[in-house]
MIKOL-331728 format. One record per atom (N, C-alpha, C): atom name; residue in one letter; x, y, z; residue number from 1. Coordinates in nm, 4 decimals, always signed. Layout:
BEGIN
<CA a <X Y Z> NUM>
...
END
This chain:
BEGIN
<N m <+0.1078 -1.1580 -2.0838> 1>
<CA m <+0.0025 -1.0809 -2.0226> 1>
<C m <+0.0633 -0.9484 -1.9755> 1>
<N k <-0.0057 -0.8380 -2.0009> 2>
<CA k <+0.0417 -0.7032 -1.9691> 2>
<C k <-0.0396 -0.6444 -1.8546> 2>
<N a <+0.0319 -0.5880 -1.7541> 3>
<CA a <-0.0334 -0.5370 -1.6332> 3>
<C a <-0.0164 -0.3869 -1.6187> 3>
<N l <-0.1220 -0.3237 -1.5686> 4>
<CA l <-0.1174 -0.1872 -1.5196> 4>
<C l <-0.1229 -0.1986 -1.3682> 4>
<N s <-0.0224 -0.1446 -1.3003> 5>
<CA s <-0.0115 -0.1546 -1.1559> 5>
<C s <-0.0503 -0.0220 -1.0924> 5>
<N l <-0.1558 -0.0234 -1.0125> 6>
<CA l <-0.2032 +0.0967 -0.9439> 6>
<C l <-0.1650 +0.0893 -0.7966> 6>
<N f <-0.1273 +0.2033 -0.7386> 7>
<CA f <-0.0862 +0.2073 -0.5982> 7>
<C f <+0.0263 +0.1051 -0.5778> 7>
<N s <+0.1277 +0.1150 -0.6608> 8>
<CA s <+0.2296 +0.0116 -0.6762> 8>
<C s <+0.3201 -0.0080 -0.5562> 8>
<N g <+0.3338 +0.0928 -0.4719> 9>
<CA g <+0.4288 +0.0801 -0.3613> 9>
<C g <+0.5672 +0.0546 -0.4182> 9>
<N i <+0.6382 -0.0411 -0.3607> 10>
<CA i <+0.7718 -0.0731 -0.4112> 10>
<C i <+0.7709 -0.1907 -0.5086> 10>
<N g <+0.6505 -0.2324 -0.5504> 11>
<CA g <+0.6405 -0.3328 -0.6556> 11>
<C g <+0.6366 -0.4771 -0.6104> 11>
<N g <+0.5909 -0.5025 -0.4902> 12>
<CA g <+0.5852 -0.6405 -0.4400> 12>
<C g <+0.4955 -0.7303 -0.5241> 12>
<N i <+0.3752 -0.6857 -0.5514> 13>
<CA i <+0.2840 -0.7655 -0.6339> 13>
<C i <+0.3386 -0.7762 -0.7762> 13>
<N d <+0.4018 -0.6698 -0.8225> 14>
<CA d <+0.4579 -0.6707 -0.9586> 14>
<C d <+0.5718 -0.7716 -0.9708> 14>
<N l <+0.6526 -0.7829 -0.8654> 15>
<CA l <+0.7603 -0.8816 -0.8674> 15>
<C l <+0.7029 -1.0227 -0.8734> 15>
<N a <+0.6016 -1.0494 -0.7909> 16>
<CA a <+0.5375 -1.1813 -0.7940> 16>
<C a <+0.4768 -1.2082 -0.9312> 16>
<N c <+0.4140 -1.1062 -0.9894> 17>
<CA c <+0.3561 -1.1232 -1.1228> 17>
<C c <+0.4647 -1.1486 -1.2270> 17>
<N e <+0.5769 -1.0800 -1.2131> 18>
<CA e <+0.6886 -1.1023 -1.3054> 18>
<C e <+0.7342 -1.2476 -1.2992> 18>
<N w <+0.7428 -1.3023 -1.1795> 19>
<CA w <+0.7807 -1.4426 -1.1632> 19>
<C w <+0.6799 -1.5343 -1.2320> 19>
<N a <+0.5549 -1.4894 -1.2404> 20>
<CA a <+0.4492 -1.5692 -1.3050> 20>
<C a <+0.4382 -1.5407 -1.4546> 20>
<N g <+0.5277 -1.4575 -1.5084> 21>
<CA g <+0.5264 -1.4290 -1.6516> 21>
<C g <+0.4406 -1.3112 -1.6930> 21>
<N i <+0.3969 -1.2299 -1.5976> 22>
<CA i <+0.3150 -1.1122 -1.6263> 22>
<C i <+0.4075 -0.9910 -1.6303> 22>
<N e <+0.3967 -0.9123 -1.7357> 23>
<CA e <+0.4810 -0.7946 -1.7533> 23>
<C e <+0.4059 -0.6686 -1.7115> 23>
<N t <+0.4617 -0.5957 -1.6153> 24>
<CA t <+0.4039 -0.4667 -1.5785> 24>
<C t <+0.4492 -0.3642 -1.6813> 24>
<N v <+0.3519 -0.3001 -1.7479> 25>
<CA v <+0.3839 -0.2040 -1.8538> 25>
<C v <+0.3698 -0.0596 -1.8077> 25>
<N a <+0.3096 -0.0380 -1.6904> 26>
<CA a <+0.3000 +0.0968 -1.6335> 26>
<C a <+0.2663 +0.0853 -1.4853> 26>
<N f <+0.3254 +0.1774 -1.4084> 27>
<CA f <+0.2969 +0.1897 -1.2667> 27>
<C f <+0.2197 +0.3188 -1.2430> 27>
<N c <+0.1438 +0.3220 -1.1338> 28>
<CA c <+0.0856 +0.4466 -1.0862> 28>
<C c <+0.1126 +0.4500 -0.9364> 28>
<N e <+0.2032 +0.5374 -0.8979> 29>
<CA e <+0.2454 +0.5498 -0.7586> 29>
<C e <+0.2829 +0.6951 -0.7332> 29>
<N r <+0.2253 +0.7566 -0.6302> 30>
<CA r <+0.2491 +0.8983 -0.6076> 30>
<C r <+0.3640 +0.9289 -0.5132> 30>
<N e <+0.4007 +0.8364 -0.4276> 31>
<CA e <+0.5021 +0.8624 -0.3260> 31>
<C e <+0.6435 +0.8548 -0.3834> 31>
<N p <+0.7289 +0.9547 -0.3532> 32>
<CA p <+0.8634 +0.9611 -0.4119> 32>
<C p <+0.9539 +0.8416 -0.3809> 32>
<N f <+0.9576 +0.7956 -0.2551> 33>
<CA f <+1.0480 +0.6847 -0.2245> 33>
<C f <+1.0110 +0.5576 -0.3018> 33>
<N p <+0.8845 +0.5143 -0.2990> 34>
<CA p <+0.8507 +0.3967 -0.3800> 34>
<C p <+0.8797 +0.4177 -0.5291> 34>
<N q <+0.8597 +0.5392 -0.5794> 35>
<CA q <+0.8923 +0.5660 -0.7198> 35>
<C q <+1.0399 +0.5389 -0.7473> 35>
<N k <+1.1280 +0.5777 -0.6544> 36>
<CA k <+1.2719 +0.5519 -0.6710> 36>
<C k <+1.3001 +0.4022 -0.6772> 36>
<N v <+1.2341 +0.3270 -0.5900> 37>
<CA v <+1.2532 +0.1818 -0.5889> 37>
<C v <+1.2040 +0.1213 -0.7207> 37>
<N l <+1.0872 +0.1653 -0.7668> 38>
<CA l <+1.0336 +0.1142 -0.8935> 38>
<C l <+1.1277 +0.1469 -1.0085> 38>
<N r <+1.1808 +0.2699 -1.0125> 39>
<CA r <+1.2724 +0.3092 -1.1209> 39>
<C r <+1.4002 +0.2256 -1.1189> 39>
<N k <+1.4462 +0.1905 -0.9983> 40>
<CA k <+1.5673 +0.1090 -0.9874> 40>
<C k <+1.5448 -0.0306 -1.0465> 40>
<N h <+1.4319 -0.0909 -1.0133> 41>
<CA h <+1.4072 -0.2296 -1.0544> 41>
<C h <+1.3405 -0.2424 -1.1906> 41>
<N w <+1.2670 -0.1409 -1.2326> 42>
<CA w <+1.1993 -0.1410 -1.3622> 42>
<C w <+1.2283 -0.0076 -1.4318> 42>
<N p <+1.3540 +0.0155 -1.4725> 43>
<CA p <+1.3929 +0.1486 -1.5230> 43>
<C p <+1.3224 +0.1924 -1.6513> 43>
<N h <+1.2690 +0.0996 -1.7266> 44>
<CA h <+1.2072 +0.1355 -1.8542> 44>
<C h <+1.0541 +0.1378 -1.8491> 44>
<N v <+0.9979 +0.1166 -1.7312> 45>
<CA v <+0.8527 +0.1154 -1.7170> 45>
<C v <+0.8076 +0.2531 -1.6683> 45>
<N p <+0.7155 +0.3165 -1.7396> 46>
<CA p <+0.6703 +0.4500 -1.6982> 46>
<C p <+0.5948 +0.4469 -1.5663> 46>
<N i <+0.6090 +0.5580 -1.4932> 47>
<CA i <+0.5400 +0.5737 -1.3657> 47>
<C i <+0.4515 +0.6978 -1.3740> 47>
<N y <+0.3227 +0.6778 -1.3556> 48>
<CA y <+0.2278 +0.7885 -1.3458> 48>
<C y <+0.2099 +0.8177 -1.1976> 48>
<N d <+0.1890 +0.9453 -1.1627> 49>
<CA d <+0.1891 +0.9788 -1.0210> 49>
<C d <+0.0522 +1.0129 -0.9620> 49>
<N d <-0.0539 +1.0035 -1.0404> 50>
<CA d <-0.1850 +1.0368 -0.9848> 50>
<C d <-0.2946 +0.9522 -1.0498> 50>
<N v <-0.3485 +0.8603 -0.9729> 51>
<CA v <-0.4535 +0.7734 -1.0253> 51>
<C v <-0.5775 +0.8534 -1.0638> 51>
<N c <-0.5958 +0.9686 -1.0007> 52>
<CA c <-0.7147 +1.0497 -1.0283> 52>
<C c <-0.7109 +1.1157 -1.1654> 52>
<N t <-0.5932 +1.1301 -1.2230> 53>
<CA t <-0.5817 +1.1900 -1.3563> 53>
<C t <-0.5411 +1.0888 -1.4627> 53>
<N l <-0.5138 +0.9664 -1.4227> 54>
<CA l <-0.4765 +0.8620 -1.5186> 54>
<C l <-0.5996 +0.8176 -1.5961> 54>
<N t <-0.5876 +0.8085 -1.7282> 55>
<CA t <-0.6998 +0.7685 -1.8126> 55>
<C t <-0.6538 +0.6681 -1.9172> 55>
<N k <-0.7482 +0.5965 -1.9726> 56>
<CA k <-0.7197 +0.5061 -2.0831> 56>
<C k <-0.6624 +0.5846 -2.2004> 56>
<N e <-0.7171 +0.7027 -2.2241> 57>
<CA e <-0.6694 +0.7862 -2.3354> 57>
<C e <-0.5228 +0.8245 -2.3162> 57>
<N r <-0.4865 +0.8565 -2.1943> 58>
<CA r <-0.3462 +0.8904 -2.1664> 58>
<C r <-0.2566 +0.7698 -2.1892> 58>
<N l <-0.2976 +0.6545 -2.1412> 59>
<CA l <-0.2190 +0.5322 -2.1618> 59>
<C l <-0.2062 +0.5019 -2.3111> 59>
<N d <-0.3168 +0.5121 -2.3836> 60>
<CA d <-0.3141 +0.4875 -2.5285> 60>
<C d <-0.2203 +0.5857 -2.5985> 60>
<N a <-0.2279 +0.7138 -2.5621> 61>
<CA a <-0.1428 +0.8154 -2.6236> 61>
<C a <+0.0054 +0.7882 -2.5974> 61>
<N d <+0.0343 +0.7272 -2.4828> 62>
<CA d <+0.1727 +0.6941 -2.4476> 62>
<C d <+0.2155 +0.5575 -2.5011> 62>
<N g <+0.1289 +0.4931 -2.5790> 63>
<CA g <+0.1627 +0.3637 -2.6390> 63>
<C g <+0.1592 +0.2475 -2.5422> 63>
<N i <+0.0834 +0.2623 -2.4336> 64>
<CA i <+0.0736 +0.1552 -2.3340> 64>
<C i <-0.0575 +0.0818 -2.3532> 64>
<N g <-0.0474 -0.0445 -2.3767> 65>
<CA g <-0.1677 -0.1245 -2.3943> 65>
<C g <-0.1477 -0.2245 -2.5060> 65>
<N p <-0.2387 -0.3128 -2.5221> 66>
<CA p <-0.3565 -0.3298 -2.4376> 66>
<C p <-0.3186 -0.3821 -2.2994> 66>
<N i <-0.4033 -0.3533 -2.2027> 67>
<CA i <-0.3837 -0.3961 -2.0644> 67>
<C i <-0.4688 -0.5210 -2.0424> 67>
<N d <-0.4042 -0.6292 -1.9992> 68>
<CA d <-0.4744 -0.7551 -1.9732> 68>
<C d <-0.5204 -0.7688 -1.8288> 68>
<N i <-0.4460 -0.7033 -1.7372> 69>
<CA i <-0.4765 -0.7167 -1.5951> 69>
<C i <-0.4454 -0.5848 -1.5252> 69>
<N i <-0.5339 -0.5456 -1.4353> 70>
<CA i <-0.5064 -0.4317 -1.3480> 70>
<C i <-0.4790 -0.4872 -1.2088> 70>
<N l <-0.3655 -0.4447 -1.1532> 71>
<CA l <-0.3253 -0.4808 -1.0178> 71>
<C l <-0.3529 -0.3608 -0.9292> 71>
<N s <-0.4220 -0.3812 -0.8184> 72>
<CA s <-0.4575 -0.2672 -0.7342> 72>
<C s <-0.4434 -0.3016 -0.5869> 72>
<N g <-0.3667 -0.2196 -0.5184> 73>
<CA g <-0.3592 -0.2247 -0.3733> 73>
<C g <-0.4004 -0.0887 -0.3216> 73>
<N d <-0.5230 -0.0475 -0.3563> 74>
<CA d <-0.5675 +0.0878 -0.3213> 74>
<C d <-0.5536 +0.1116 -0.1707> 74>
<N p <-0.5415 +0.2389 -0.1300> 75>
<CA p <-0.5088 +0.2711 +0.0097> 75>
<C p <-0.5965 +0.1989 +0.1108> 75>
<N c <-0.5309 +0.1486 +0.2156> 76>
<CA c <-0.6007 +0.0697 +0.3168> 76>
<C c <-0.6552 +0.1543 +0.4315> 76>
<N q <-0.6092 +0.2784 +0.4450> 77>
<CA q <-0.6487 +0.3595 +0.5607> 77>
<C q <-0.7998 +0.3727 +0.5794> 77>
<N p <-0.8797 +0.3814 +0.4713> 78>
<CA p <-1.0244 +0.3925 +0.4936> 78>
<C p <-1.0869 +0.2708 +0.5616> 78>
<N y <-1.0182 +0.1555 +0.5560> 79>
<CA y <-1.0748 +0.0301 +0.6066> 79>
<C y <-1.0025 -0.0252 +0.7290> 79>
<N s <-0.8834 +0.0230 +0.7548> 80>
<CA s <-0.7941 -0.0384 +0.8523> 80>
<C s <-0.8501 -0.0365 +0.9940> 80>
<N q <-0.8341 -0.1497 +1.0633> 81>
<CA q <-0.8767 -0.1608 +1.2038> 81>
<C q <-0.7966 -0.0659 +1.2923> 81>
<N s <-0.6775 -0.0277 +1.2503> 82>
<CA s <-0.5952 +0.0610 +1.3330> 82>
<C s <-0.6209 +0.2091 +1.3022> 82>
<N g <-0.7124 +0.2357 +1.2102> 83>
<CA g <-0.7445 +0.3738 +1.1752> 83>
<C g <-0.8839 +0.4126 +1.2206> 83>
<N e <-0.9349 +0.5164 +1.1607> 84>
<CA e <-1.0677 +0.5673 +1.1978> 84>
<C e <-1.1816 +0.4960 +1.1249> 84>
<N r <-1.1487 +0.4140 +1.0247> 85>
<CA r <-1.2479 +0.3363 +0.9499> 85>
<C r <-1.3603 +0.4249 +0.8955> 85>
<N k <-1.3223 +0.5282 +0.8226> 86>
<CA k <-1.4201 +0.6197 +0.7648> 86>
<C k <-1.4756 +0.5694 +0.6326> 86>
<N g <-1.4160 +0.4664 +0.5761> 87>
<CA g <-1.4655 +0.4115 +0.4500> 87>
<C g <-1.4739 +0.5163 +0.3412> 87>
<N e <-1.5892 +0.5275 +0.2790> 88>
<CA e <-1.6095 +0.6214 +0.1679> 88>
<C e <-1.5919 +0.7674 +0.2091> 88>
<N d <-1.6002 +0.7972 +0.3379> 89>
<CA d <-1.5851 +0.9347 +0.3850> 89>
<C d <-1.4392 +0.9749 +0.4052> 89>
<N d <-1.3483 +0.8834 +0.3828> 90>
<CA d <-1.2052 +0.9104 +0.3957> 90>
<C d <-1.1541 +0.9637 +0.2622> 90>
<N d <-1.0754 +1.0716 +0.2656> 91>
<CA d <-1.0264 +1.1269 +0.1391> 91>
<C d <-0.9257 +1.0359 +0.0699> 91>
<N r <-0.8823 +0.9304 +0.1367> 92>
<CA r <-0.7935 +0.8314 +0.0751> 92>
<C r <-0.8710 +0.7141 +0.0153> 92>
<N f <-1.0032 +0.7209 +0.0186> 93>
<CA f <-1.0881 +0.6184 -0.0426> 93>
<C f <-1.0790 +0.6353 -0.1944> 93>
<N l <-0.9999 +0.5515 -0.2579> 94>
<CA l <-0.9723 +0.5674 -0.4006> 94>
<C l <-1.0239 +0.4523 -0.4864> 94>
<N w <-1.1031 +0.3620 -0.4281> 95>
<CA w <-1.1616 +0.2559 -0.5103> 95>
<C w <-1.2383 +0.3126 -0.6306> 95>
<N p <-1.3134 +0.4245 -0.6171> 96>
<CA p <-1.3843 +0.4761 -0.7343> 96>
<C p <-1.2922 +0.5070 -0.8534> 96>
<N e <-1.1676 +0.5422 -0.8272> 97>
<CA e <-1.0727 +0.5669 -0.9365> 97>
<C e <-1.0342 +0.4359 -1.0052> 97>
<N v <-1.0177 +0.3311 -0.9264> 98>
<CA v <-0.9910 +0.1990 -0.9848> 98>
<C v <-1.1110 +0.1556 -1.0673> 98>
<N d <-1.2291 +0.1730 -1.0112> 99>
<CA d <-1.3532 +0.1369 -1.0796> 99>
<C d <-1.3657 +0.2108 -1.2135> 99>
<N r <-1.3337 +0.3390 -1.2147> 100>
<CA r <-1.3378 +0.4195 -1.3380> 100>
<C r <-1.2423 +0.3624 -1.4435> 100>
<N l <-1.1228 +0.3243 -1.4009> 101>
<CA l <-1.0260 +0.2683 -1.4957> 101>
<C l <-1.0696 +0.1302 -1.5452> 101>
<N l <-1.1291 +0.0513 -1.4574> 102>
<CA l <-1.1808 -0.0793 -1.5010> 102>
<C l <-1.2874 -0.0616 -1.6081> 102>
<N e <-1.3731 +0.0377 -1.5888> 103>
<CA e <-1.4823 +0.0618 -1.6826> 103>
<C e <-1.4311 +0.1020 -1.8209> 103>
<N t <-1.3239 +0.1783 -1.8250> 104>
<CA t <-1.2745 +0.2276 -1.9545> 104>
<C t <-1.1703 +0.1356 -2.0175> 104>
<N i <-1.0843 +0.0747 -1.9356> 105>
<CA i <-0.9786 -0.0114 -1.9903> 105>
<C i <-1.0310 -0.1513 -2.0207> 105>
<N r <-1.1202 -0.2020 -1.9365> 106>
<CA r <-1.1809 -0.3344 -1.9543> 106>
<C r <-1.0780 -0.4471 -1.9615> 106>
<N p <-0.9876 -0.4553 -1.8635> 107>
<CA p <-0.8918 -0.5663 -1.8663> 107>
<C p <-0.9647 -0.6979 -1.8432> 107>
<N r <-0.9068 -0.8041 -1.8925> 108>
<CA r <-0.9690 -0.9345 -1.8730> 108>
<C r <-0.9597 -0.9803 -1.7268> 108>
<N w <-0.8551 -0.9354 -1.6575> 109>
<CA w <-0.8308 -0.9772 -1.5196> 109>
<C w <-0.8148 -0.8563 -1.4279> 109>
<N v <-0.8463 -0.8761 -1.3010> 110>
<CA v <-0.8228 -0.7788 -1.1950> 110>
<C v <-0.7676 -0.8551 -1.0756> 110>
<N l <-0.6632 -0.8000 -1.0134> 111>
<CA l <-0.6123 -0.8534 -0.8876> 111>
<C l <-0.6069 -0.7381 -0.7896> 111>
<N r <-0.6804 -0.7499 -0.6801> 112>
<CA r <-0.6871 -0.6434 -0.5791> 112>
<C r <-0.6474 -0.7004 -0.4446> 112>
<N e <-0.5711 -0.6217 -0.3702> 113>
<CA e <-0.5259 -0.6612 -0.2367> 113>
<C e <-0.5563 -0.5476 -0.1406> 113>
<N n <-0.5973 -0.5834 -0.0184> 114>
<CA n <-0.6205 -0.4823 +0.0834> 114>
<C n <-0.6178 -0.5466 +0.2212> 114>
<N v <-0.6371 -0.4651 +0.3239> 115>
<CA v <-0.6381 -0.5136 +0.4620> 115>
<C v <-0.7678 -0.5881 +0.4911> 115>
<N a <-0.7625 -0.6726 +0.5933> 116>
<CA a <-0.8803 -0.7522 +0.6290> 116>
<C a <-0.9975 -0.6649 +0.6736> 116>
<N g <-0.9715 -0.5450 +0.7234> 117>
<CA g <-1.0796 -0.4555 +0.7628> 117>
<C g <-1.1707 -0.4187 +0.6468> 117>
<N n <-1.1215 -0.4350 +0.5257> 118>
<CA n <-1.2030 -0.4092 +0.4064> 118>
<C n <-1.3189 -0.5081 +0.3951> 118>
<N i <-1.3050 -0.6238 +0.4560> 119>
<CA i <-1.4111 -0.7251 +0.4486> 119>
<C i <-1.5397 -0.6722 +0.5109> 119>
<N t <-1.5286 -0.6033 +0.6243> 120>
<CA t <-1.6464 -0.5530 +0.6934> 120>
<C t <-1.6788 -0.4079 +0.6588> 120>
<N l <-1.5949 -0.3454 +0.5763> 121>
<CA l <-1.6177 -0.2064 +0.5394> 121>
<C l <-1.5706 -0.1835 +0.3957> 121>
<N g <-1.6633 -0.1919 +0.3021> 122>
<CA g <-1.6338 -0.1541 +0.1646> 122>
<C g <-1.6189 -0.2653 +0.0636> 122>
<N l <-1.5889 -0.3866 +0.1073> 123>
<CA l <-1.5659 -0.4935 +0.0105> 123>
<C l <-1.6917 -0.5263 -0.0698> 123>
<N d <-1.8081 -0.5225 -0.0066> 124>
<CA d <-1.9327 -0.5487 -0.0797> 124>
<C d <-1.9492 -0.4539 -0.1983> 124>
<N g <-1.9145 -0.3276 -0.1800> 125>
<CA g <-1.9224 -0.2300 -0.2888> 125>
<C g <-1.8253 -0.2607 -0.4008> 125>
<N v <-1.7039 -0.3009 -0.3646> 126>
<CA v <-1.6040 -0.3394 -0.4651> 126>
<C v <-1.6566 -0.4561 -0.5483> 126>
<N l <-1.7081 -0.5578 -0.4812> 127>
<CA l <-1.7562 -0.6774 -0.5514> 127>
<C l <-1.8776 -0.6444 -0.6380> 127>
<N a <-1.9653 -0.5587 -0.5900> 128>
<CA a <-2.0814 -0.5171 -0.6699> 128>
<C a <-2.0361 -0.4409 -0.7941> 128>
<N d <-1.9356 -0.3545 -0.7793> 129>
<CA d <-1.8831 -0.2821 -0.8961> 129>
<C d <-1.8236 -0.3786 -0.9975> 129>
<N l <-1.7487 -0.4770 -0.9499> 130>
<CA l <-1.6914 -0.5760 -1.0420> 130>
<C l <-1.8018 -0.6493 -1.1175> 130>
<N e <-1.9055 -0.6916 -1.0467> 131>
<CA e <-2.0170 -0.7603 -1.1115> 131>
<C e <-2.0866 -0.6698 -1.2127> 131>
<N r <-2.1021 -0.5427 -1.1800> 132>
<CA r <-2.1663 -0.4469 -1.2710> 132>
<C r <-2.0888 -0.4372 -1.4024> 132>
<N h <-1.9578 -0.4540 -1.3953> 133>
<CA h <-1.8745 -0.4488 -1.5161> 133>
<C h <-1.8643 -0.5840 -1.5858> 133>
<N g <-1.9298 -0.6867 -1.5330> 134>
<CA g <-1.9296 -0.8170 -1.5981> 134>
<C g <-1.8233 -0.9133 -1.5496> 134>
<N y <-1.7613 -0.8834 -1.4367> 135>
<CA y <-1.6569 -0.9706 -1.3835> 135>
<C y <-1.7143 -1.0782 -1.2932> 135>
<N t <-1.6543 -1.1947 -1.2992> 136>
<CA t <-1.6750 -1.3008 -1.2024> 136>
<C t <-1.5571 -1.2908 -1.1066> 136>
<N w <-1.5804 -1.3011 -0.9775> 137>
<CA w <-1.4731 -1.2785 -0.8818> 137>
<C w <-1.4680 -1.3873 -0.7765> 137>
<N q <-1.3537 -1.3940 -0.7115> 138>
<CA q <-1.3350 -1.4793 -0.5944> 138>
<C q <-1.2514 -1.4001 -0.4956> 138>
<N s <-1.2944 -1.3945 -0.3714> 139>
<CA s <-1.2154 -1.3277 -0.2687> 139>
<C s <-1.1631 -1.4325 -0.1714> 139>
<N f <-1.0486 -1.4026 -0.1132> 140>
<CA f <-0.9907 -1.4930 -0.0147> 140>
<C f <-0.8954 -1.4156 +0.0748> 140>
<N v <-0.8692 -1.4701 +0.1920> 141>
<CA v <-0.7814 -1.4078 +0.2905> 141>
<C v <-0.6569 -1.4937 +0.3046> 141>
<N i <-0.5420 -1.4269 +0.3032> 142>
<CA i <-0.4149 -1.4951 +0.3263> 142>
<C i <-0.3470 -1.4262 +0.4437> 142>
<N p <-0.3199 -1.4987 +0.5517> 143>
<CA p <-0.2469 -1.4398 +0.6636> 143>
<C p <-0.0968 -1.4400 +0.6343> 143>
<N s <-0.0271 -1.3423 +0.6872> 144>
<CA s <+0.1176 -1.3368 +0.6646> 144>
<C s <+0.1865 -1.4609 +0.7198> 144>
<N a <+0.1302 -1.5212 +0.8231> 145>
<CA a <+0.1880 -1.6432 +0.8792> 145>
<C a <+0.1909 -1.7567 +0.7766> 145>
<N a <+0.1025 -1.7506 +0.6792> 146>
<CA a <+0.0994 -1.8554 +0.5756> 146>
<C a <+0.2235 -1.8535 +0.4874> 146>
<N v <+0.2961 -1.7427 +0.4898> 147>
<CA v <+0.4184 -1.7337 +0.4091> 147>
<C v <+0.5413 -1.7172 +0.4975> 147>
<N g <+0.5303 -1.7643 +0.6227> 148>
<CA g <+0.6471 -1.7711 +0.7092> 148>
<C g <+0.6655 -1.6592 +0.8096> 148>
<N a <+0.5773 -1.5618 +0.8151> 149>
<CA a <+0.5909 -1.4547 +0.9136> 149>
<C a <+0.5567 -1.5087 +1.0527> 149>
<N f <+0.6078 -1.4428 +1.1546> 150>
<CA f <+0.5834 -1.4866 +1.2921> 150>
<C f <+0.4634 -1.4166 +1.3550> 150>
<N h <+0.3801 -1.3607 +1.2718> 151>
<CA h <+0.2595 -1.2946 +1.3209> 151>
<C h <+0.1476 -1.3187 +1.2191> 151>
<N r <+0.0270 -1.2885 +1.2604> 152>
<CA r <-0.0865 -1.3028 +1.1694> 152>
<C r <-0.1299 -1.1629 +1.1269> 152>
<N r <-0.1169 -1.1362 +1.0011> 153>
<CA r <-0.1609 -1.0081 +0.9434> 153>
<C r <-0.2392 -1.0431 +0.8184> 153>
<N d <-0.3699 -1.0496 +0.8333> 154>
<CA d <-0.4548 -1.0940 +0.7231> 154>
<C d <-0.4637 -0.9901 +0.6119> 154>
<N r <-0.4608 -1.0382 +0.4887> 155>
<CA r <-0.4817 -0.9561 +0.3705> 155>
<C r <-0.5931 -1.0199 +0.2899> 155>
<N v <-0.6813 -0.9364 +0.2370> 156>
<CA v <-0.7900 -0.9863 +0.1533> 156>
<C v <-0.7512 -0.9628 +0.0067> 156>
<N f <-0.7627 -1.0661 -0.0712> 157>
<CA f <-0.7346 -1.0597 -0.2138> 157>
<C f <-0.8638 -1.0857 -0.2902> 157>
<N v <-0.8786 -1.0167 -0.4028> 158>
<CA v <-0.9894 -1.0406 -0.4936> 158>
<C v <-0.9278 -1.0644 -0.6312> 158>
<N v <-0.9637 -1.1772 -0.6913> 159>
<CA v <-0.9251 -1.2064 -0.8285> 159>
<C v <-1.0535 -1.2050 -0.9095> 159>
<N a <-1.0542 -1.1270 -1.0157> 160>
<CA a <-1.1750 -1.1150 -1.0978> 160>
<C a <-1.1396 -1.1367 -1.2439> 160>
<N n <-1.2339 -1.1955 -1.3168> 161>
<CA n <-1.2126 -1.2294 -1.4568> 161>
<C n <-1.3393 -1.2031 -1.5361> 161>
<N l <-1.3197 -1.1526 -1.6581> 162>
<CA l <-1.4356 -1.1334 -1.7461> 162>
<C l <-1.4897 -1.2663 -1.7949> 162>
<N n <-1.4153 -1.3741 -1.7686> 163>
<CA n <-1.4660 -1.5092 -1.7906> 163>
<C n <-1.5109 -1.5327 -1.9343> 163>
<N s <-1.4334 -1.4803 -2.0277> 164>
<CA s <-1.4599 -1.4953 -2.1709> 164>
<C s <-1.5885 -1.4281 -2.2163> 164>
<N i <-1.6503 -1.3521 -2.1287> 165>
<CA i <-1.7682 -1.2754 -2.1683> 165>
<C i <-1.7254 -1.1300 -2.1751> 165>
<N r <-1.7452 -1.0686 -2.2891> 166>
<CA r <-1.7116 -0.9280 -2.3058> 166>
<C r <-1.8411 -0.8507 -2.3189> 166>
<N m <-1.8543 -0.7493 -2.2408> 167>
<CA m <-1.9756 -0.6692 -2.2465> 167>
<C m <-1.9475 -0.5437 -2.3268> 167>
<N n <-2.0289 -0.5189 -2.4269> 168>
<CA n <-2.0187 -0.3966 -2.5037> 168>
<C n <-2.1145 -0.2979 -2.4391> 168>
<N t <-2.0600 -0.2078 -2.3570> 169>
<CA t <-2.1472 -0.1196 -2.2792> 169>
<C t <-2.2145 -0.0140 -2.3651> 169>
<N e <-2.1593 +0.0161 -2.4817> 170>
<CA e <-2.2234 +0.1153 -2.5680> 170>
<C e <-2.3482 +0.0577 -2.6346> 170>
<N e <-2.3421 -0.0680 -2.6715> 171>
<CA e <-2.4563 -0.1287 -2.7417> 171>
<C e <-2.5395 -0.2161 -2.6479> 171>
<N h <-2.4942 -0.2340 -2.5236> 172>
<CA h <-2.5654 -0.3128 -2.4238> 172>
<C h <-2.5917 -0.4557 -2.4679> 172>
<N e <-2.4915 -0.5153 -2.5264> 173>
<CA e <-2.5083 -0.6553 -2.5633> 173>
<C e <-2.3918 -0.7349 -2.5077> 173>
<N v <-2.4152 -0.8614 -2.4813> 174>
<CA v <-2.3108 -0.9502 -2.4320> 174>
<C v <-2.2661 -1.0386 -2.5475> 174>
<N v <-2.1342 -1.0419 -2.5680> 175>
<CA v <-2.0775 -1.1220 -2.6762> 175>
<C v <-1.9920 -1.2307 -2.6143> 175>
<N e <-2.0191 -1.3582 -2.6494> 176>
<CA e <-1.9376 -1.4678 -2.5955> 176>
<C e <-1.8421 -1.5159 -2.7025> 176>
END
């Protein structure tokens, strides 16, 4: 299974996916320090630096694909309880860029992670977008204490699957 990792950070989700047999074939991370960490651990995997300019056509031209799963930890600041919680009005609200890539790449799987504040601000829109693209999804919360931390820091995960149904959006037909 081949993954496109968006908002990759230092590759935590990518490492877990690697352990599960999923190969990350491209990263998208704009911050220099995380890019250095990614280059150290995955020296042959390309890193794109702007999700807003990343396209399926660019990935195809670079010989990356097909993509089976998109991994996304889009910025949490628009939803975070410790921030201003501006949601869609925050300039760091980048879910629409993920949504655009889902629409054009059409991976069979999506794995998204974010802060628990996303549950009460924005998650409904994410789930509606996934459904609009034909995905079946499941969301769940995992506290950091569940993996041995001495504090509770909830994270919301969404796993979505095309569920063997492929939608041809140009012809508006569903093919099973």
